[in-house]
C-alpha positions in Angstrom: 130.2 56.9 106.2 126.6 56.4 105.2 125.2 59.2 107.5 127.8 61.6 106.0 126.7 60.8 102.5 123.0 61.1 103.4 123.6 64.4 105.1 125.5 65.7 102.1 122.7 64.6 99.8 120.1 66.3 102.0 122.1 69.5 102.0 122.5 69.5 98.2 118.7 68.8 97.8 117.9 71.8 100.0 120.3 74.0 98.0 118.5 73.1 94.8 115.2 74.2 96.2 116.0 77.9 96.3 113.7 80.4 94.4 114.8 81.7 91.0 116.1 85.2 91.4 114.2 86.4 88.4 110.8 85.3 89.6 108.9 86.8 92.6 108.2 84.6 95.6 104.6 83.2 95.8 102.3 85.9 97.0 104.6 88.7 95.9 103.7 91.0 93.1 106.2 92.3 90.5 106.5 96.0 89.9 104.2 95.9 86.9 101.7 93.8 88.7 101.6 96.2 91.7 101.1 99.1 89.3 98.2 97.3 87.6 96.6 96.5 91.0 96.9 100.1 92.1 95.3 101.3 88.8 92.5 98.9 89.1 91.9 100.0 92.7 91.8 103.6 91.6 89.3 102.8 88.9 87.0 101.0 91.4 87.3 103.9 93.9 86.4 106.4 91.1 83.4 104.3 90.0 82.2 103.9 93.5 82.3 107.7 94.2 80.5 108.7 90.9 77.8 106.1 90.9 74.5 106.7 92.8 73.9 104.6 95.9 72.0 101.4 95.4 68.2 101.6 95.9 66.7 99.4 98.6 64.7 96.5 97.3 60.9 96.9 97.4 59.3 94.9 100.2 57.6 91.8 99.2 53.8 92.1 99.1 51.8 89.0 99.9 49.6 87.8 97.1 45.8 88.3 97.7 43.8 85.1 97.4 
């Protein structure tokens, strides 16, 4: 009888661990979040294409003693 009660309690505990239907799973983006990420990526791509390439750093010149 005891194993049956333990198994039933275990199954009920697992059933209570389900994700809420209104919330996305961890790592998943909602529709609004996905749109915001796409907009941000487009802004970064536009900024990258319109900005001049970075200039290389000047070589270090040893100090004269």
